[in-house]
C-alpha positions as CSV (number, residue, x, y, z in Angstrom):
1,M,160.5,157.1,10.0
2,A,162.6,157.6,6.9
3,G,164.4,154.6,5.5
4,S,164.2,151.2,7.2
5,T,165.5,152.2,10.6
6,R,163.3,150.9,13.4
7,A,161.9,153.5,15.7
8,T,163.1,153.3,19.3
9,M,161.6,154.3,22.7
10,R,164.0,157.3,22.6
11,D,162.5,158.4,19.2
12,V,159.0,158.1,20.6
13,A,160.0,160.0,23.8
14,A,161.5,162.8,21.7
15,L,158.5,163.2,19.5
16,A,156.0,163.1,22.4
17,G,158.2,165.4,24.6
18,V,158.4,162.9,27.5
19,S,161.1,160.7,29.0
20,T,161.9,157.2,27.8
21,K,160.7,156.0,31.2
22,T,157.3,157.5,30.5
23,V,157.1,155.7,27.1
24,S,158.1,152.5,28.9
25,N,155.3,153.0,31.4
26,V,152.8,153.5,28.6
27,V,153.9,150.4,26.8
28,T,154.1,148.1,29.9
29,G,151.3,149.5,32.0
30,T,153.4,149.0,35.1
31,V,153.0,152.6,36.3
32,P,149.8,154.7,35.6
33,V,150.2,157.6,33.1
34,N,147.7,160.4,32.9
35,A,145.4,160.3,29.9
36,D,146.8,163.3,28.1
37,T,150.3,162.1,28.3
38,R,149.4,158.6,27.3
39,A,147.5,159.9,24.3
40,R,150.5,161.9,23.2
41,V,152.8,158.9,23.5
42,E,150.4,156.6,21.7
43,Q,150.1,159.2,18.9
44,A,153.9,159.3,18.6
45,M,154.1,155.5,18.5
46,R,151.6,155.4,15.7
47,K,153.3,158.1,13.7
48,L,156.7,156.4,14.0
49,D,155.2,153.0,13.5
50,F,156.9,152.0,16.8
51,V,156.7,148.3,17.6
52,P,157.9,147.2,21.1
53,N,160.5,144.5,21.1
54,L,158.5,141.5,22.3
55,S,161.2,139.0,22.2
56,A,163.6,141.1,24.3
57,R,160.9,141.8,26.9
58,S,159.9,138.1,27.1
59,L,163.5,137.1,27.8
60,R,163.7,139.6,30.6
61,N,160.4,138.8,32.3
62,G,159.6,135.2,31.3
63,R,156.4,136.2,29.5
64,S,155.2,135.3,26.0
65,G,154.1,138.8,25.0
66,V,150.8,137.3,23.8
67,I,147.3,138.0,25.2
68,A,144.1,136.2,24.3
69,V,140.7,137.7,23.5
70,A,137.7,135.4,23.9
71,L,134.3,136.4,22.6
72,P,131.2,134.3,22.4
73,Y,130.7,134.8,18.7
74,L,133.1,136.3,16.1
75,A,130.7,136.6,13.2
76,T,128.8,139.7,14.4
77,S,129.7,143.3,13.3
78,F,130.2,144.4,16.9
79,S,132.7,141.6,17.6
80,A,134.7,142.4,14.4
81,E,134.8,146.1,15.2
82,L,135.7,145.6,18.8
83,L,138.5,143.2,17.9
84,D,140.0,145.7,15.5
85,H,140.3,148.2,18.3
86,I,141.7,145.7,20.8
87,V,144.4,144.6,18.4
88,Q,145.4,148.2,17.8
89,A,145.5,149.0,21.5
90,A,147.4,145.8,22.3
91,R,150.0,146.5,19.6
92,L,150.7,149.9,21.3
93,K,151.4,147.9,24.5
94,G,153.7,145.5,22.8
95,F,151.3,142.5,22.8
96,A,150.4,140.1,20.1
97,V,146.8,139.0,20.2
98,Q,145.4,135.5,20.0
99,I,141.6,135.4,19.2
100,E,139.3,132.8,20.5
101,Q,135.6,132.0,20.1
102,T,134.0,130.4,23.2
103,G,130.5,129.9,21.7
104,S,129.3,130.6,25.3
105,E,130.7,127.2,26.4
106,P,132.4,127.1,29.9
107,R,134.6,124.3,28.7
108,R,136.3,126.6,26.2
109,E,136.8,129.3,28.8
110,R,138.4,126.7,31.1
111,E,140.9,125.8,28.4
112,L,141.9,129.4,28.0
113,L,142.3,130.0,31.7
114,S,144.4,126.8,32.0
115,R,146.6,128.2,29.2
116,A,147.0,131.5,31.1
117,R,148.1,129.5,34.2
118,A,150.7,127.6,32.1
119,H,152.1,131.0,30.8
120,L,151.3,130.1,27.2
121,I,149.5,133.5,27.1
122,D,150.1,136.4,29.5
123,G,146.5,137.3,30.1
124,L,143.0,137.1,28.8
125,I,140.2,139.5,27.9
126,L,137.0,137.5,28.2
127,N,133.4,138.3,27.4
128,P,131.3,135.7,29.3
129,I,127.8,135.2,28.2
130,R,126.5,134.4,31.7
131,L,128.9,134.9,34.6
132,E,127.0,132.2,36.6
133,D,128.0,129.6,34.0
134,S,131.5,130.9,33.3
135,A,134.7,129.1,34.2
136,L,135.9,132.2,35.9
137,T,135.3,131.9,39.7
138,D,136.6,133.6,42.8
139,A,139.5,131.1,42.8
140,D,140.7,132.5,39.5
141,R,141.1,136.1,40.7
142,Q,144.9,135.8,40.8
143,L,144.9,135.2,37.0
144,P,145.5,138.1,34.6
145,V,141.9,138.3,33.3
146,V,139.7,141.3,32.3
147,L,136.0,140.8,31.8
148,I,134.3,142.9,29.1
149,G,130.6,143.4,28.5
150,E,127.8,143.2,31.0
151,V,128.5,141.3,34.2
152,E,126.5,141.5,37.4
153,Q,129.2,140.6,40.0
154,Q,132.7,142.0,40.5
155,V,135.0,139.0,40.3
156,A,137.7,140.4,38.2
157,D,138.8,143.6,36.4
158,H,135.9,144.7,34.2
159,V,135.1,147.1,31.4
160,G,131.5,147.7,30.3
161,I,128.7,150.1,29.7
162,D,125.6,151.1,31.6
163,S,123.2,148.9,29.6
164,V,120.3,149.6,31.9
165,A,120.6,153.4,31.3
166,G,121.3,152.9,27.5
167,A,118.2,150.8,27.0
168,A,116.1,153.1,29.1
169,E,117.2,156.1,27.1
170,M,116.3,154.4,23.8
171,T,112.9,153.3,25.2
172,R,112.1,156.9,26.3
173,H,113.1,158.1,22.9
174,V,110.5,156.0,21.1
175,I,107.9,156.8,23.7
176,E,108.6,160.5,23.0
177,R,108.0,159.8,19.3
178,G,104.6,158.4,20.1
179,A,105.2,154.7,20.5
180,R,103.0,152.9,23.1
181,R,103.2,149.2,22.3
182,I,106.9,148.5,22.3
183,A,108.3,145.1,21.2
184,V,111.7,143.9,22.3
185,L,114.2,141.6,20.4
186,G,116.7,140.0,22.7
187,G,114.8,140.2,26.0
188,D,112.7,137.1,26.1
189,E,113.5,135.5,29.5
190,Q,111.1,132.6,29.0
191,H,112.1,131.3,25.6
192,G,115.6,132.8,25.1
193,I,119.0,132.8,26.8
194,A,118.8,135.1,29.8
195,T,122.3,136.6,29.4
196,A,123.5,139.4,31.6
197,T,123.2,141.8,28.6
198,S,119.6,140.6,28.0
199,R,118.7,141.0,31.6
200,L,120.2,144.4,32.1
201,R,118.8,145.9,28.8
202,L,115.4,144.4,29.5
203,Q,115.6,146.0,33.0
204,G,116.2,149.4,31.4
205,V,113.3,149.0,29.0
206,R,110.9,148.1,31.8
207,Q,112.1,151.0,33.9
208,A,111.3,153.5,31.1
209,L,107.9,151.8,30.4
210,A,107.0,152.0,34.1
211,E,108.0,155.7,34.2
212,A,105.6,156.4,31.3
213,G,102.8,154.2,32.8
214,L,103.0,151.8,29.9
215,P,102.6,148.0,30.2
216,A,105.4,145.5,29.7
217,D,103.6,142.9,27.6
218,P,105.6,139.6,27.7
219,R,104.0,138.7,24.3
220,L,106.0,141.5,22.8
221,T,109.4,140.1,23.7
222,A,111.3,137.5,21.6
223,N,114.9,136.2,21.5
224,H,117.1,133.9,19.5
225,A,120.2,132.0,20.6
226,D,122.3,133.9,18.0
227,W,122.2,137.6,18.2
228,T,122.9,137.9,14.4
229,I,121.0,139.5,11.6
230,A,119.4,136.1,10.8
231,G,118.5,135.7,14.5
232,G,116.9,139.1,14.5
233,A,114.8,138.3,11.4
234,E,113.6,135.0,13.0
235,A,112.7,136.7,16.2
236,M,110.8,139.4,14.3
237,I,108.9,136.8,12.3
238,E,108.0,135.0,15.6
239,L,106.7,138.3,17.0
240,L,104.5,138.9,13.9
241,S,103.1,135.4,14.1
242,R,101.8,136.0,17.6
243,G,99.3,138.6,16.2
244,V,99.9,141.2,18.9
245,A,99.8,144.9,17.8
246,F,103.0,147.0,18.3
247,D,104.3,150.3,17.1
248,A,108.0,150.1,17.9
249,V,110.8,147.5,18.0
250,L,113.8,147.7,20.2
251,G,116.7,145.5,19.1
252,F,119.2,144.8,21.8
253,T,121.9,144.9,19.1
254,D,122.2,146.5,15.7
255,S,122.4,143.1,14.1
256,L,119.0,142.1,15.7
257,A,117.5,145.4,14.6
258,T,118.8,144.9,11.0
259,G,117.2,141.5,10.9
260,A,114.0,143.1,12.1
261,L,114.1,145.7,9.3
262,H,114.4,142.8,6.8
263,A,111.4,140.9,8.2
264,L,109.2,144.0,8.5
265,H,110.0,145.0,4.9
266,G,109.1,141.5,3.8
267,R,105.6,141.9,5.3
268,G,105.1,145.4,3.8
269,I,105.4,147.1,7.2
270,R,107.0,150.6,6.8
271,V,109.7,151.9,9.0
272,P,109.3,154.5,10.6
273,E,105.8,155.4,9.2
274,D,104.2,152.3,10.7
275,V,106.7,151.0,13.2
276,L,109.8,152.6,14.8
277,V,113.0,150.4,15.0
278,T,116.1,150.9,17.1
279,G,119.4,149.1,17.6
280,F,122.2,149.1,20.1
281,D,126.0,149.4,19.7
282,D,126.2,151.7,16.6
283,V,128.2,149.3,14.4
284,E,129.1,150.6,10.9
285,L,126.2,148.7,9.3
286,S,123.6,150.8,11.3
287,R,124.4,153.9,9.3
288,F,123.8,152.1,6.0
289,T,120.6,150.2,6.6
290,E,117.4,151.5,4.9
291,P,116.3,153.4,6.8
292,A,119.5,154.2,8.9
293,L,119.1,152.9,12.5
294,S,118.7,154.9,15.6
295,T,120.9,153.3,18.2
296,V,123.0,153.6,21.3
297,Q,126.6,154.4,20.5
298,I,129.5,152.9,22.4
299,D,133.0,154.3,22.1
300,R,134.7,151.0,21.1
301,A,138.1,152.6,20.9
302,A,137.9,153.7,24.5
303,F,136.3,150.4,25.4
304,A,139.2,148.4,23.9
305,G,141.9,150.7,25.2
306,A,140.5,150.5,28.8
307,A,140.4,146.7,28.6
308,V,144.0,146.4,27.3
309,D,145.2,149.0,29.9
310,L,143.6,147.1,32.7
311,L,145.0,143.8,31.5
312,A,148.6,145.2,31.2
313,E,148.3,146.6,34.8
314,R,147.0,143.2,36.0
315,I,149.8,141.3,34.3
316,A,152.3,143.6,35.9
317,D,150.7,143.4,39.3
318,P,148.4,140.3,39.8
319,S,147.7,141.3,43.5
320,G,145.9,144.5,42.9
321,T,142.2,145.1,43.8
322,P,139.9,144.4,40.8
323,R,138.8,147.6,39.1
324,S,135.7,148.4,37.0
325,I,135.5,151.0,34.2
326,T,132.2,152.1,32.7
327,V,132.6,153.5,29.2
328,P,130.2,156.3,28.2
329,H,127.4,155.8,25.7
330,R,125.1,158.2,23.8
331,L,121.9,158.0,21.9
332,V,122.2,158.5,18.1
333,V,118.9,159.3,16.3
334,R,118.6,158.4,12.7
335,D,115.8,157.9,10.2
336,S,114.4,154.7,11.7
337,T,112.7,156.7,14.4
338,R,112.0,160.1,12.7
339,A,108.2,159.8,12.6
340,T,105.2,159.3,14.7
341,P,104.3,155.6,14.1
342,G,100.9,154.5,12.9
343,G,101.4,151.1,14.4
344,W,101.1,147.5,13.1
345,I,97.8,145.8,13.7
346,P,97.3,142.1,13.0
347,G,95.4,141.6,9.7
348,S,96.3,145.1,8.4
């Protein structure tokens, strides 16, 4: 807006062509608003740089106006990009965001849940590494919590993707390119951490292999505790040291796949001429690796918006039935799989 005058709900309503009550419903999440209307209101809010009055709202309802987001690791590209979208979506709802790193420790999750109970934060968006180890139990259902990522039980509101389908699509893609000995980074159940993400994506890989009549060789799976670029390089080096031939590598994240590219380059193994390499998530980095990574793209803006919307609804109505939203994904093909691979053979 011109000058220093702060935009009001009335200004947003006028620009969006809706009532002030509709704007209020979009901000608070207390009443569902159809997607087109919500998008129009949110666009008007961004254009006017509208910021809801957190202090006034907190005085009325006894809430802090702060939500927490807890991810296992903050240093990955996926976490950074997802947090950016969550902060933007939360701002449109009038929430400030407190960011936490759990390091996949249930103790840290318990601290966050205790804080929610004490009303120091209004709600929590949590990405548990393993639901069976998480501090979130059936007894916590009354808390304003939204789970994100892959979970295998419905114990709270949840936003995720179909990891089984995404991993199966990527596996079918490299098989169609001619790959027959497919290695996996992030799916080693024996030596790695069997997270929900790992289990579900490995399930998708095995489904696609079975469809094609190809073996699932456990020697061609490796994992590392940290799903970082360094972790991907270490897992790739471990695979190479086993001396088992392969012609494709599926990274369960783009970071793992980027580390694999580095390790393969260091051994003089060409991508995609010798070995195909794929990632998962489509973070910004995946477009700028050499070669650029084929990957599974997740709409992180939609993912973050759905999580914040669900949390706002849960804060307004703690008694509702838990809901689950699956965000669409799509296969993105880039140079790392644009060839028929010759394959890597030990000693070559």
